[in-house]
C-alpha positions as CSV (number, residue, x, y, z in Angstrom):
1,M,116.7,55.4,120.7
2,T,117.7,58.5,122.6
3,N,121.0,59.9,121.7
4,T,123.6,62.0,123.9
5,I,124.0,65.5,122.5
6,T,126.2,68.5,123.9
7,Q,125.3,71.9,124.5
8,T,126.7,73.2,121.3
9,E,124.9,70.7,119.0
10,I,121.7,71.6,120.7
11,R,122.3,75.3,119.9
12,H,123.1,74.5,116.1
13,L,120.3,72.1,115.7
14,R,117.9,74.9,117.0
15,L,119.4,77.5,114.8
16,Q,118.9,74.8,112.0
17,N,115.5,74.0,112.6
18,S,114.4,77.3,113.2
19,L,115.4,78.1,109.5
20,L,118.2,80.2,110.2
21,V,121.1,77.9,109.0
22,N,119.7,77.6,105.4
23,P,117.0,80.3,105.1
24,A,114.1,78.5,103.5
25,N,113.0,78.7,99.9
26,R,109.4,78.9,101.4
27,T,106.5,81.5,101.2
28,L,106.1,84.0,103.9
29,S,103.2,82.2,105.1
30,Q,104.7,78.8,105.4
31,T,107.8,80.3,107.4
32,V,105.3,82.1,109.5
33,D,103.6,79.0,110.2
34,H,106.5,76.6,110.7
35,L,107.8,79.1,113.5
36,L,104.0,79.1,115.2
37,G,103.8,82.8,114.9
38,I,106.4,85.5,115.6
39,Q,106.2,88.0,118.4
40,A,105.4,91.3,117.0
41,Q,105.0,94.1,119.4
42,Y,108.0,95.5,118.1
43,G,106.7,95.5,114.6
44,N,109.8,96.3,112.7
45,A,111.9,93.5,114.6
46,A,109.2,91.4,113.8
47,L,109.5,92.0,110.1
48,L,113.5,91.5,110.3
49,N,113.1,88.3,112.3
50,L,110.8,86.8,109.4
51,Y,113.4,88.5,106.7
52,N,116.1,86.4,108.2
53,R,114.6,83.3,107.3
54,I,113.9,83.9,103.6
55,D,115.8,83.7,100.7
56,N,113.8,84.6,97.9
57,I,112.7,87.9,98.3
58,A,114.8,91.3,97.6
59,P,114.9,93.5,100.9
60,Q,113.4,96.3,98.5
61,D,110.2,94.1,97.9
62,F,109.7,92.7,101.3
63,Q,107.4,95.0,103.0
64,T,105.2,94.7,99.9
65,A,105.4,91.2,99.9
66,V,104.2,90.8,103.3
67,Q,101.3,93.1,102.6
68,A,100.3,91.0,99.7
69,S,100.5,87.8,101.9
70,P,97.6,86.2,104.4
71,I,99.8,87.5,107.2
72,V,98.2,89.2,110.1
73,K,98.7,90.5,113.6
74,A,96.7,89.1,116.7
75,W,97.1,88.5,120.2
76,D,97.3,85.1,121.1
77,N,99.9,82.8,123.3
78,R,101.4,84.8,126.4
79,Q,98.8,87.3,125.5
80,T,101.3,89.2,123.2
81,L,100.8,90.6,119.7
82,H,102.1,88.0,117.0
83,L,102.6,87.4,113.1
84,F,100.4,84.7,112.3
85,T,98.4,83.5,109.1
86,Q,95.0,83.7,109.6
87,H,95.0,79.7,109.2
88,S,97.4,79.4,111.9
89,W,95.8,82.0,114.1
90,Q,92.5,80.0,114.1
91,E,94.2,76.7,115.3
92,F,95.8,78.9,118.1
93,V,92.7,80.3,119.3
94,T,91.2,76.8,119.7
95,I,94.4,76.4,122.6
96,F,94.5,79.7,123.8
97,G,91.2,81.2,123.5
98,D,89.2,80.1,126.5
99,R,91.9,81.4,128.8
100,A,91.1,84.1,131.0
101,T,92.8,87.5,130.5
102,W,93.4,90.2,132.7
103,V,90.7,92.6,131.0
104,T,87.8,91.6,132.8
105,K,89.6,92.4,136.3
106,H,90.9,95.8,134.9
107,L,87.6,96.9,133.9
108,R,85.9,96.0,137.3
109,E,88.7,98.1,139.0
110,N,87.7,101.0,137.1
111,N,84.0,100.4,137.8
112,I,83.0,99.4,134.0
113,D,80.7,96.6,133.9
114,P,82.5,94.0,131.4
115,K,79.4,92.7,129.8
116,E,78.2,96.0,128.9
117,A,81.5,96.8,127.7
118,F,81.9,94.0,125.4
119,D,78.4,94.1,124.3
120,H,79.1,97.5,123.2
121,F,82.1,96.8,121.2
122,H,80.5,93.7,119.3
123,T,77.5,95.8,118.5
124,F,80.3,98.5,117.3
125,G,82.5,95.8,115.4
126,Q,79.3,94.5,113.7
127,A,78.3,97.7,112.2
128,H,81.9,98.7,111.7
129,P,84.1,95.7,110.2
130,H,87.0,97.7,109.6
131,F,87.8,100.7,111.9
132,T,90.8,102.7,113.4
133,R,92.0,103.6,116.7
134,K,90.7,107.4,116.3
135,E,87.0,105.8,115.2
136,L,87.1,103.4,118.3
137,F,87.9,106.4,120.6
138,A,85.1,108.3,119.3
139,E,82.8,105.3,119.5
140,F,83.4,105.0,123.3
141,G,84.2,108.6,124.6
142,D,85.5,109.1,128.1
143,Q,85.9,105.4,128.7
144,A,87.9,104.7,125.9
145,P,91.2,105.5,128.0
146,I,90.3,102.8,130.1
147,L,88.8,100.4,127.9
148,F,92.0,100.4,125.6
149,T,94.8,101.0,128.2
150,W,97.2,98.4,127.2
151,S,94.8,97.2,124.4
152,A,92.7,95.9,126.7
153,L,89.5,95.0,124.9
154,L,91.3,94.5,121.5
155,L,93.5,91.9,123.1
156,D,90.5,90.1,124.6
157,E,88.7,90.2,121.6
158,S,91.8,89.0,119.6
159,M,92.5,86.1,121.9
160,H,88.6,85.1,121.4
161,G,89.3,85.0,117.6
162,R,87.2,88.0,116.8
163,L,89.8,90.7,116.0
164,Y,93.1,91.1,114.1
165,L,95.2,93.6,112.4
166,P,97.0,93.9,109.2
167,A,100.7,92.7,109.5
168,I,102.2,95.9,108.5
169,A,100.4,99.1,110.0
170,A,102.5,102.3,111.2
171,T,100.6,102.8,114.3
172,N,98.4,99.9,114.8
173,T,95.5,102.0,113.9
174,S,93.6,99.6,111.4
175,F,91.7,96.6,113.0
176,T,89.2,94.1,111.5
177,A,86.5,92.5,113.3
178,C,85.4,89.2,112.3
179,P,82.7,86.4,113.4
180,P,84.2,84.1,116.5
181,V,86.6,81.8,115.0
182,P,84.9,78.4,115.2
183,Q,86.3,76.0,117.8
184,Q,88.3,73.1,116.7
185,S,88.7,69.8,118.8
186,L,91.4,70.7,121.4
187,L,93.3,67.5,122.0
188,P,94.1,66.9,118.2
189,T,95.0,70.9,117.9
190,L,97.3,70.3,121.0
191,Q,99.0,67.3,119.3
192,R,99.4,69.4,116.1
193,Y,101.0,72.3,118.2
194,A,103.4,70.1,120.3
195,I,104.8,68.3,117.2
196,A,105.0,71.9,115.4
197,Y,107.0,73.4,118.5
198,F,109.7,70.6,118.7
199,T,110.2,70.5,114.9
200,A,110.7,74.2,114.7
201,Y,112.4,74.5,118.3
202,G,113.9,71.3,118.8
203,P,115.9,69.8,120.7
204,A,113.9,71.1,123.3
205,T,112.5,69.8,126.7
206,L,108.8,69.6,128.0
207,Q,109.6,72.5,130.5
208,D,111.1,74.3,127.1
209,Y,107.6,73.9,125.3
210,A,105.4,74.8,128.2
211,H,107.4,78.3,128.7
212,F,106.9,78.9,124.8
213,A,103.2,78.3,125.1
214,G,102.6,80.3,128.1
215,L,100.8,77.4,129.7
216,S,101.2,74.5,132.2
217,Q,102.2,70.9,131.3
218,T,98.6,70.1,132.6
219,A,97.1,72.6,130.2
220,L,99.0,71.2,127.5
221,H,97.9,67.5,128.0
222,L,101.4,66.6,127.8
223,T,100.8,63.0,129.1
224,E,98.2,62.6,126.3
225,M,100.8,63.6,123.5
226,D,102.3,61.1,121.3
227,L,105.7,62.4,120.7
228,S,107.1,59.2,119.2
229,S,107.9,60.6,115.6
230,L,110.1,62.9,117.0
231,A,113.9,62.2,117.9
232,T,115.0,62.0,121.3
233,F,118.3,63.0,123.1
234,E,119.7,63.4,126.2
235,Y,122.0,66.2,127.7
236,D,122.6,66.8,131.4
237,G,120.1,64.4,132.7
238,K,117.2,66.0,130.4
239,T,115.3,64.6,127.7
240,Y,115.0,66.7,124.6
241,Y,112.9,66.0,121.4
242,G,113.2,67.3,118.0
243,P,112.8,66.5,114.4
244,T,116.4,64.9,113.3
245,D,119.5,64.3,114.5
246,N,121.3,65.3,111.4
247,L,123.5,68.0,112.6
248,P,124.3,71.0,110.1
249,T,127.6,70.6,108.5
250,K,128.8,74.2,109.2
251,M,127.2,77.3,110.8
252,P,126.6,80.5,108.8
253,A,129.4,83.0,109.4
254,L,127.0,85.5,110.8
255,I,123.2,85.4,112.2
256,M,121.5,88.7,113.7
257,L,118.4,88.1,115.5
258,C,116.3,91.2,116.5
259,K,114.4,91.8,119.2
260,F,111.7,88.8,120.5
261,D,113.0,86.6,118.0
262,P,111.0,83.3,118.2
263,L,114.4,81.5,119.5
264,L,115.1,84.2,122.2
265,I,111.6,83.5,123.8
266,G,111.2,79.8,122.9
267,Y,113.1,77.9,125.9
268,A,112.9,78.1,129.9
269,D,116.5,77.4,129.9
270,K,118.5,80.1,128.6
271,T,122.0,78.5,129.0
272,W,121.8,77.0,125.5
273,L,122.9,80.6,124.2
274,T,124.8,81.7,127.0
275,T,125.5,81.4,130.8
276,K,127.6,84.6,131.1
277,H,126.0,87.1,129.4
278,Q,122.2,86.2,130.1
279,K,121.4,89.5,131.9
280,K,122.5,91.6,129.0
281,I,120.3,89.7,126.6
282,W,117.0,88.8,128.9
283,H,116.4,91.9,131.0
284,T,114.0,92.3,134.1
285,G,110.7,93.4,133.0
286,G,110.6,91.0,130.0
287,Q,113.0,93.1,127.2
288,I,115.0,90.9,125.1
289,E,118.2,92.3,123.3
290,P,118.9,91.6,119.7
291,I,122.1,89.1,119.4
292,I,124.8,88.4,116.8
293,L,126.3,85.0,116.5
294,I,129.3,84.2,114.6
295,D,129.7,80.7,113.3
296,G,127.2,79.7,115.7
297,D,128.4,81.5,118.8
298,L,127.2,84.4,120.6
299,Y,129.4,87.8,119.9
300,G,127.3,90.5,121.3
301,T,124.0,92.6,121.1
302,W,123.2,95.2,118.7
303,R,120.5,97.8,118.1
304,Y,119.3,100.1,115.4
305,Q,117.9,103.6,115.4
306,L,116.1,105.0,112.2
307,T,116.0,108.5,111.2
308,T,114.3,110.1,108.1
309,K,117.0,108.7,105.8
310,K,119.4,106.5,107.6
311,L,119.4,103.3,109.7
312,N,122.4,103.5,112.4
313,A,123.4,100.8,114.6
314,T,125.3,100.0,117.5
315,V,127.1,96.9,118.2
316,D,128.0,96.2,121.7
317,A,130.7,93.1,121.3
318,Y,131.8,90.6,123.8
319,N,134.6,89.5,121.6
320,I,136.6,91.4,118.9
321,I,134.6,91.2,115.5
322,N,137.3,91.3,112.8
323,K,137.2,93.3,109.5
324,Q,135.7,90.4,107.5
325,R,132.9,89.9,110.0
326,K,132.1,93.5,110.3
327,R,131.6,93.7,106.3
328,L,129.2,90.8,106.9
329,I,127.4,93.0,109.6
330,E,127.6,95.8,107.4
331,R,126.0,93.8,104.6
332,R,123.2,92.6,106.6
333,L,122.4,96.1,108.1
334,A,122.5,97.7,104.7
335,E,119.7,95.2,103.7
336,Y,117.7,96.0,107.0
337,A,118.0,99.6,105.9
338,T,116.5,99.1,102.4
339,I,113.6,97.2,103.8
340,F,112.8,100.4,105.8
341,G,113.5,102.7,102.9
342,R,116.7,103.8,104.4
343,S,120.3,103.9,103.6
344,L,122.8,102.5,106.0
345,G,124.3,105.1,108.3
346,K,127.0,104.9,111.1
347,I,128.0,101.4,112.7
348,T,129.3,102.0,116.1
349,Y,131.3,99.2,118.2
350,T,131.3,99.5,121.9
351,G,131.9,97.0,124.8
352,K,134.7,95.8,126.8
353,A,136.5,94.1,123.7
354,Y,136.6,97.6,122.2
355,G,137.4,99.4,125.6
356,V,134.2,101.4,125.3
357,K,131.4,101.2,127.8
358,S,128.1,100.1,126.1
């Protein structure tokens, strides 16, 4: 049975299913697996996007807990750096590992033989399972700036299941080379991946799913996927799939999402969040702003800066935020500051709502 649904209901269900309405009493690994990874080219933002979905770890203990977990960083879908568990990363290599990257073309354009470069890297990795960027550059000498432009060889090796990083590394300088991840059967893996996506991010369309994966619907074998276990909804002439039609009874008073939160990159259609302010959140060039939701509605964007002792923040508000809600924002920012070993500094409110240009 297909039920009709409103845009507000879609937003509320997505917040609930991605573990933001009732932060999960789950392990860190279970949470990362539920989300199919967390984009992590901004490492601190990835940590905060994970923290927002956890309710059983104090902020002062959070980084230590992540370091003790089986969470790693690796390049995978959309050829971007993510937090994964080692188990889920192996599944994703089956889906994404045979996709061509830009690296071979980049090497040829710079007159470097790709096979020689990869063979050299494999030999080095076998002799040095754990290595730093400094050691890597010393090994490859004058070619290193080309080989590792935008992490080139590292990205390709990780996409093929042969390299990962620790979840927390100050400058991404510590790497682990490993034997190639064993390939699993593609179609059963895609079936699990599809159900997992709609479970964590539904209600969503097939177009949304392909956007999240960074692959075409043909490459995802969508016509061969069995989605009958999911609930179906209809909105604006489109079919949406999700795990349940049980709406949350109440939205949290405050939700703060950081850069590249999975919800902000999970959908082709951005109108579920806003029509008016899309260009303020999703910028040309792929940058995505952190956002503030109050009672499930978009209230603005925000940014933070870390000094040696303080976390300072700026809120670009689309609406006036009252004192009670400001206290909630202050409390959450104080938790973020504690995660990074700082105290909360100054919070500045800007935007048209405050008569201040952002």
